[in-house]
Each structure stands twice: as C-alpha cells, then as structure tokens.
A tleap script that builds the chain and sets N, CA, C and O, in Angstrom:
source leaprc.protein.ff14SB
mol = sequence {
  NMET ARG ASP SER GLN ILE THR GLY LYS GLU
  ARG LEU GLU HIE ILE GLN GLN ALA ILE ALA
  ASP ILE GLU ALA PHE THR LYS ASP SER SER
  LYS GLU THR TYR LEU ASN ASP PRO VAL LEU
  ILE HIE ALA THR LEU PHE LYS PHE ALA ILE
  ILE GLY GLU ALA ILE ILE HIE VAL ASP LEU
  PRO GLU LEU LYS LYS ILE VAL GLU GLN ILE
  LEU ALA ASN GLU CPHE
}
set mol.1.N position { 101.983 41.972 -76.148 }
set mol.1.CA position { 102.447 43.018 -75.563 }
set mol.1.C position { 103.707 43.417 -75.841 }
set mol.1.O position { 104.527 42.540 -75.570 }
set mol.2.N position { 104.288 44.664 -76.391 }
set mol.2.CA position { 105.489 44.907 -76.605 }
set mol.2.C position { 106.432 44.850 -75.510 }
set mol.2.O position { 107.598 44.474 -75.631 }
set mol.3.N position { 105.884 45.240 -74.428 }
set mol.3.CA position { 106.749 45.358 -73.178 }
set mol.3.C position { 107.521 44.316 -72.891 }
set mol.3.O position { 108.655 44.513 -72.453 }
set mol.4.N position { 107.028 43.027 -73.093 }
set mol.4.CA position { 107.742 41.724 -72.845 }
set mol.4.C position { 108.701 41.556 -73.811 }
set mol.4.O position { 109.604 40.773 -73.514 }
set mol.5.N position { 108.745 42.055 -74.836 }
set mol.5.CA position { 109.633 41.738 -75.828 }
set mol.5.C position { 110.780 42.770 -75.683 }
set mol.5.O position { 111.662 42.654 -76.534 }
set mol.6.N position { 110.938 43.764 -74.763 }
set mol.6.CA position { 112.233 44.536 -74.422 }
set mol.6.C position { 113.076 43.902 -73.941 }
set mol.6.O position { 112.778 43.312 -72.903 }
set mol.7.N position { 114.343 43.763 -74.431 }
set mol.7.CA position { 115.624 43.155 -73.837 }
set mol.7.C position { 116.116 43.772 -72.507 }
set mol.7.O position { 115.737 44.896 -72.177 }
set mol.8.N position { 116.900 43.092 -71.794 }
set mol.8.CA position { 117.606 43.719 -70.924 }
set mol.8.C position { 118.558 44.913 -71.271 }
set mol.8.O position { 118.738 45.958 -70.644 }
set mol.9.N position { 119.172 44.433 -72.552 }
set mol.9.CA position { 120.023 45.450 -72.971 }
set mol.9.C position { 119.232 46.750 -73.596 }
set mol.9.O position { 119.812 47.833 -73.677 }
set mol.10.N position { 118.251 46.626 -73.912 }
set mol.10.CA position { 117.351 47.771 -74.507 }
set mol.10.C position { 116.879 48.476 -73.161 }
set mol.10.O position { 116.916 49.704 -73.082 }
set mol.11.N position { 116.510 47.822 -72.280 }
set mol.11.CA position { 116.064 48.528 -71.047 }
set mol.11.C position { 117.309 49.337 -70.419 }
set mol.11.O position { 117.139 50.440 -69.900 }
set mol.12.N position { 118.480 48.762 -70.492 }
set mol.12.CA position { 119.800 49.528 -70.071 }
set mol.12.C position { 120.015 50.700 -70.778 }
set mol.12.O position { 120.554 51.679 -70.262 }
set mol.13.N position { 119.557 50.660 -72.137 }
set mol.13.CA position { 119.928 51.779 -73.208 }
set mol.13.C position { 118.731 52.648 -72.737 }
set mol.13.O position { 118.985 53.836 -72.941 }
set mol.14.N position { 117.607 52.471 -72.221 }
set mol.14.CA position { 116.678 53.252 -71.740 }
set mol.14.C position { 116.984 54.101 -70.642 }
set mol.14.O position { 116.641 55.282 -70.578 }
set mol.15.N position { 117.640 53.482 -69.768 }
set mol.15.CA position { 118.199 53.958 -68.463 }
set mol.15.C position { 119.324 54.893 -68.824 }
set mol.15.O position { 119.334 55.984 -68.254 }
set mol.16.N position { 120.323 54.600 -69.740 }
set mol.16.CA position { 121.284 55.459 -70.166 }
set mol.16.C position { 120.804 56.607 -70.622 }
set mol.16.O position { 121.375 57.641 -70.275 }
set mol.17.N position { 119.697 56.667 -71.463 }
set mol.17.CA position { 119.191 57.678 -72.184 }
set mol.17.C position { 118.460 58.700 -71.107 }
set mol.17.O position { 118.548 59.920 -71.245 }
set mol.18.N position { 117.765 58.113 -70.073 }
set mol.18.CA position { 117.106 58.849 -69.151 }
set mol.18.C position { 118.185 59.633 -68.274 }
set mol.18.O position { 117.882 60.749 -67.851 }
set mol.19.N position { 119.306 59.139 -68.016 }
set mol.19.CA position { 120.440 59.584 -67.230 }
set mol.19.C position { 120.909 60.753 -68.074 }
set mol.19.O position { 121.209 61.794 -67.489 }
set mol.20.N position { 120.999 60.679 -69.389 }
set mol.20.CA position { 121.622 61.659 -70.294 }
set mol.20.C position { 120.678 62.778 -70.329 }
set mol.20.O position { 121.131 63.922 -70.284 }
set mol.21.N position { 119.389 62.573 -70.406 }
set mol.21.CA position { 118.475 63.350 -70.206 }
set mol.21.C position { 118.289 64.312 -69.085 }
set mol.21.O position { 118.085 65.524 -69.149 }
set mol.22.N position { 118.409 63.450 -67.928 }
set mol.22.CA position { 118.537 64.229 -66.594 }
set mol.22.C position { 119.835 65.151 -66.487 }
set mol.22.O position { 119.843 66.188 -65.825 }
set mol.23.N position { 120.727 64.762 -67.069 }
set mol.23.CA position { 121.974 65.501 -67.049 }
set mol.23.C position { 121.814 66.898 -68.036 }
set mol.23.O position { 122.252 68.011 -67.744 }
set mol.24.N position { 121.225 66.610 -69.017 }
set mol.24.CA position { 120.862 67.695 -69.981 }
set mol.24.C position { 119.832 68.844 -69.481 }
set mol.24.O position { 119.956 70.065 -69.584 }
set mol.25.N position { 118.895 68.174 -68.974 }
set mol.25.CA position { 117.691 69.334 -68.296 }
set mol.25.C position { 118.396 69.951 -66.996 }
set mol.25.O position { 117.926 71.042 -66.671 }
set mol.26.N position { 119.325 69.514 -66.274 }
set mol.26.CA position { 120.004 70.013 -65.128 }
set mol.26.C position { 121.135 70.774 -65.315 }
set mol.26.O position { 121.488 71.532 -64.413 }
set mol.27.N position { 121.787 70.693 -66.383 }
set mol.27.CA position { 123.248 71.159 -66.523 }
set mol.27.C position { 123.491 72.596 -66.214 }
set mol.27.O position { 124.512 73.015 -65.669 }
set mol.28.N position { 122.418 73.365 -66.624 }
set mol.28.CA position { 122.738 74.828 -66.565 }
set mol.28.C position { 121.803 75.330 -65.116 }
set mol.28.O position { 121.453 76.509 -65.080 }
set mol.29.N position { 121.513 74.632 -64.232 }
set mol.29.CA position { 120.594 74.992 -63.259 }
set mol.29.C position { 121.307 74.680 -61.727 }
set mol.29.O position { 121.847 73.652 -61.320 }
set mol.30.N position { 121.084 75.975 -61.064 }
set mol.30.CA position { 121.596 75.862 -59.783 }
set mol.30.C position { 120.285 75.013 -58.852 }
set mol.30.O position { 119.143 74.792 -59.255 }
set mol.31.N position { 120.741 74.732 -57.825 }
set mol.31.CA position { 119.611 73.973 -56.789 }
set mol.31.C position { 118.522 74.786 -56.772 }
set mol.31.O position { 117.382 74.331 -56.864 }
set mol.32.N position { 118.830 76.280 -56.632 }
set mol.32.CA position { 117.565 77.347 -56.333 }
set mol.32.C position { 116.631 77.282 -57.641 }
set mol.32.O position { 115.406 77.156 -57.642 }
set mol.33.N position { 117.498 77.398 -58.774 }
set mol.33.CA position { 116.604 77.303 -60.075 }
set mol.33.C position { 115.917 76.224 -60.101 }
set mol.33.O position { 114.703 76.320 -60.277 }
set mol.34.N position { 116.476 75.048 -59.946 }
set mol.34.CA position { 115.809 73.590 -60.134 }
set mol.34.C position { 114.628 73.560 -59.101 }
set mol.34.O position { 113.540 73.098 -59.444 }
set mol.35.N position { 114.823 74.021 -57.915 }
set mol.35.CA position { 113.695 73.810 -57.003 }
set mol.35.C position { 112.588 74.876 -57.222 }
set mol.35.O position { 111.484 74.713 -56.704 }
set mol.36.N position { 112.851 75.896 -57.934 }
set mol.36.CA position { 111.767 76.954 -58.253 }
set mol.36.C position { 111.068 76.793 -59.645 }
set mol.36.O position { 110.297 77.655 -60.065 }
set mol.37.N position { 111.400 75.530 -60.419 }
set mol.37.CA position { 110.944 75.161 -61.738 }
set mol.37.C position { 110.198 73.896 -61.582 }
set mol.37.O position { 110.754 72.803 -61.475 }
set mol.38.N position { 108.692 74.112 -61.570 }
set mol.38.CA position { 108.138 72.594 -61.505 }
set mol.38.C position { 108.126 71.775 -62.566 }
set mol.38.O position { 107.990 70.553 -62.521 }
set mol.39.N position { 108.310 72.640 -63.808 }
set mol.39.CA position { 108.335 71.747 -64.994 }
set mol.39.C position { 109.578 70.896 -65.041 }
set mol.39.O position { 109.507 69.678 -65.202 }
set mol.40.N position { 110.728 71.549 -64.898 }
set mol.40.CA position { 112.049 70.923 -64.646 }
set mol.40.C position { 112.070 69.642 -63.476 }
set mol.40.O position { 112.615 68.553 -63.656 }
set mol.41.N position { 111.479 69.984 -62.486 }
set mol.41.CA position { 111.264 68.936 -61.333 }
set mol.41.C position { 110.543 67.797 -61.756 }
set mol.41.O position { 110.982 66.683 -61.468 }
set mol.42.N position { 109.304 67.947 -62.519 }
set mol.42.CA position { 108.520 66.810 -63.155 }
set mol.42.C position { 109.262 65.949 -64.213 }
set mol.42.O position { 109.184 64.730 -64.373 }
set mol.43.N position { 109.983 66.837 -64.883 }
set mol.43.CA position { 110.913 66.211 -65.999 }
set mol.43.C position { 111.790 65.212 -65.577 }
set mol.43.O position { 111.911 64.074 -66.029 }
set mol.44.N position { 112.417 65.778 -64.621 }
set mol.44.CA position { 113.544 64.700 -64.092 }
set mol.44.C position { 112.832 63.648 -63.255 }
set mol.44.O position { 113.250 62.491 -63.301 }
set mol.45.N position { 111.704 63.986 -62.434 }
set mol.45.CA position { 111.261 62.863 -61.696 }
set mol.45.C position { 110.674 61.648 -62.657 }
set mol.45.O position { 110.775 60.442 -62.431 }
set mol.46.N position { 110.159 62.161 -63.571 }
set mol.46.CA position { 109.597 61.353 -64.872 }
set mol.46.C position { 110.779 60.443 -65.254 }
set mol.46.O position { 110.618 59.242 -65.466 }
set mol.47.N position { 111.909 61.026 -65.330 }
set mol.47.CA position { 112.981 60.343 -66.189 }
set mol.47.C position { 113.483 59.178 -65.030 }
set mol.47.O position { 113.842 58.055 -65.385 }
set mol.48.N position { 113.458 59.587 -63.673 }
set mol.48.CA position { 113.963 58.705 -62.554 }
set mol.48.C position { 112.692 57.395 -62.648 }
set mol.48.O position { 112.932 56.194 -62.528 }
set mol.49.N position { 111.619 57.879 -62.839 }
set mol.49.CA position { 110.519 56.808 -62.682 }
set mol.49.C position { 110.807 55.897 -64.056 }
set mol.49.O position { 110.296 54.777 -64.045 }
set mol.50.N position { 111.366 56.172 -64.909 }
set mol.50.CA position { 111.613 55.475 -66.146 }
set mol.50.C position { 112.761 54.611 -65.793 }
set mol.50.O position { 112.736 53.440 -66.171 }
set mol.51.N position { 113.934 55.132 -64.996 }
set mol.51.CA position { 114.935 54.164 -64.575 }
set mol.51.C position { 114.324 53.155 -63.587 }
set mol.51.O position { 114.587 51.957 -63.688 }
set mol.52.N position { 113.710 53.517 -62.868 }
set mol.52.CA position { 112.989 52.668 -61.547 }
set mol.52.C position { 112.345 51.488 -62.237 }
set mol.52.O position { 112.546 50.342 -61.835 }
set mol.53.N position { 111.483 51.790 -63.394 }
set mol.53.CA position { 110.682 50.831 -64.092 }
set mol.53.C position { 111.541 49.932 -64.871 }
set mol.53.O position { 111.353 48.718 -64.786 }
set mol.54.N position { 112.479 50.414 -65.632 }
set mol.54.CA position { 113.343 49.786 -66.438 }
set mol.54.C position { 114.191 48.806 -65.731 }
set mol.54.O position { 114.406 47.693 -66.210 }
set mol.55.N position { 114.692 49.210 -64.563 }
set mol.55.CA position { 115.641 48.253 -63.753 }
set mol.55.C position { 115.118 47.161 -63.211 }
set mol.55.O position { 115.762 46.115 -63.126 }
set mol.56.N position { 113.814 47.300 -62.759 }
set mol.56.CA position { 113.162 46.065 -61.952 }
set mol.56.C position { 112.801 44.969 -63.096 }
set mol.56.O position { 112.550 43.820 -62.732 }
set mol.57.N position { 112.774 45.277 -64.340 }
set mol.57.CA position { 112.523 44.394 -65.214 }
set mol.57.C position { 113.964 43.417 -66.044 }
set mol.57.O position { 113.969 42.499 -66.864 }
set mol.58.N position { 114.961 44.112 -65.392 }
set mol.58.CA position { 116.140 43.438 -65.962 }
set mol.58.C position { 116.662 42.271 -65.256 }
set mol.58.O position { 117.195 42.434 -64.158 }
set mol.59.N position { 116.564 41.132 -65.766 }
set mol.59.CA position { 116.936 39.908 -65.016 }
set mol.59.C position { 118.433 40.158 -64.639 }
set mol.59.O position { 119.227 40.752 -65.368 }
set mol.60.N position { 118.746 39.589 -63.309 }
set mol.60.CA position { 119.921 39.711 -62.574 }
set mol.60.C position { 120.932 38.929 -63.416 }
set mol.60.O position { 122.035 39.460 -63.550 }
set mol.61.N position { 120.742 37.861 -63.946 }
set mol.61.CA position { 121.808 37.029 -64.409 }
set mol.61.C position { 122.112 37.813 -65.837 }
set mol.61.O position { 123.292 37.869 -66.183 }
set mol.62.N position { 121.202 38.361 -66.602 }
set mol.62.CA position { 121.203 39.129 -67.779 }
set mol.62.C position { 121.912 40.470 -67.394 }
set mol.62.O position { 122.689 40.994 -68.192 }
set mol.63.N position { 121.662 40.993 -66.244 }
set mol.63.CA position { 122.236 42.175 -66.036 }
set mol.63.C position { 123.895 42.112 -65.592 }
set mol.63.O position { 124.789 42.948 -65.729 }
set mol.64.N position { 123.893 40.902 -65.071 }
set mol.64.CA position { 125.573 40.647 -64.614 }
set mol.64.C position { 126.198 40.437 -66.005 }
set mol.64.O position { 127.316 40.908 -66.214 }
set mol.65.N position { 125.589 39.801 -66.913 }
set mol.65.CA position { 126.426 39.278 -68.081 }
set mol.65.C position { 126.672 40.669 -68.972 }
set mol.65.O position { 127.759 40.804 -69.536 }
set mol.66.N position { 125.680 41.669 -69.087 }
set mol.66.CA position { 125.742 42.873 -69.480 }
set mol.66.C position { 126.853 43.787 -69.060 }
set mol.66.O position { 127.662 44.340 -69.804 }
set mol.67.N position { 126.763 43.869 -67.636 }
set mol.67.CA position { 127.804 44.515 -66.963 }
set mol.67.C position { 129.305 43.987 -67.245 }
set mol.67.O position { 130.281 44.714 -67.424 }
set mol.68.N position { 129.294 42.802 -67.247 }
set mol.68.CA position { 130.692 42.237 -67.626 }
set mol.68.C position { 131.137 42.535 -69.102 }
set mol.68.O position { 132.300 42.527 -69.507 }
set mol.69.N position { 130.052 42.789 -69.802 }
set mol.69.CA position { 130.481 42.885 -71.435 }
set mol.69.C position { 130.782 44.471 -71.206 }
set mol.69.O position { 131.806 44.822 -71.791 }
set mol.70.N position { 130.194 45.394 -70.567 }
set mol.70.CA position { 130.602 46.704 -70.369 }
set mol.70.C position { 131.991 46.865 -70.001 }
set mol.70.O position { 132.776 47.553 -70.655 }
set mol.71.N position { 132.316 46.177 -68.866 }
set mol.71.CA position { 133.569 46.274 -68.351 }
set mol.71.C position { 134.752 45.637 -69.413 }
set mol.71.O position { 135.909 46.057 -69.428 }
set mol.72.N position { 134.318 44.708 -70.166 }
set mol.72.CA position { 135.118 44.377 -71.164 }
set mol.72.C position { 134.988 44.853 -72.526 }
set mol.72.O position { 135.314 44.259 -73.554 }
set mol.73.N position { 134.426 46.095 -72.392 }
set mol.73.CA position { 134.151 46.972 -73.745 }
set mol.73.C position { 133.644 46.300 -74.785 }
set mol.73.O position { 134.083 46.548 -75.908 }
set mol.74.N position { 132.692 45.391 -74.612 }
set mol.74.CA position { 131.945 44.880 -75.760 }
set mol.74.C position { 130.560 45.272 -75.940 }
set mol.74.O position { 129.974 44.879 -76.949 }
set mol.75.N position { 129.967 45.990 -75.096 }
set mol.75.CA position { 128.811 46.432 -75.134 }
set mol.75.C position { 128.188 47.125 -76.238 }
set mol.75.O position { 127.024 47.515 -76.145 }
savepdb mol mol.pdb
quit
C-alpha cells in the first residue's frame, strides 16, 4: 500500500500544499461570500481533512526533527 510509504516530510509537504490551496481559494472572498458558496466551503473543508489526516500519521520524533530542520533552514 502506497500510504505506508509516504514519509513524514512528504506528509508535511501535503499539509503545506493544502494550506496554500485554502489561502488561494479564499483570498478574494469575504466571510459572507464564503458562507454563501457551498463549493468553496466543501473545497476548504476537504483541504482541512487532508491536513488532519496527514498530521496524525507524522511520527512525533520525526516531526520534531523536521521542525528543527525548518528552524535551521535545512528543510
């Protein structure tokens, strides 16, 4: 199964992409516009689901190592 072969770093990249997608989806939307657009709501909720699913599979020691690398600009 491919899922078990995804590294913590790859999962964090998926999270980063999902965040960028949410920002792109919502950048020109007011709260009212957002709340009246079911497609936009579902698209952003889907990306939040991706974030949630990805983060639960990142091993904490691996996450700590990656965060340390990010802080040291080595990511």
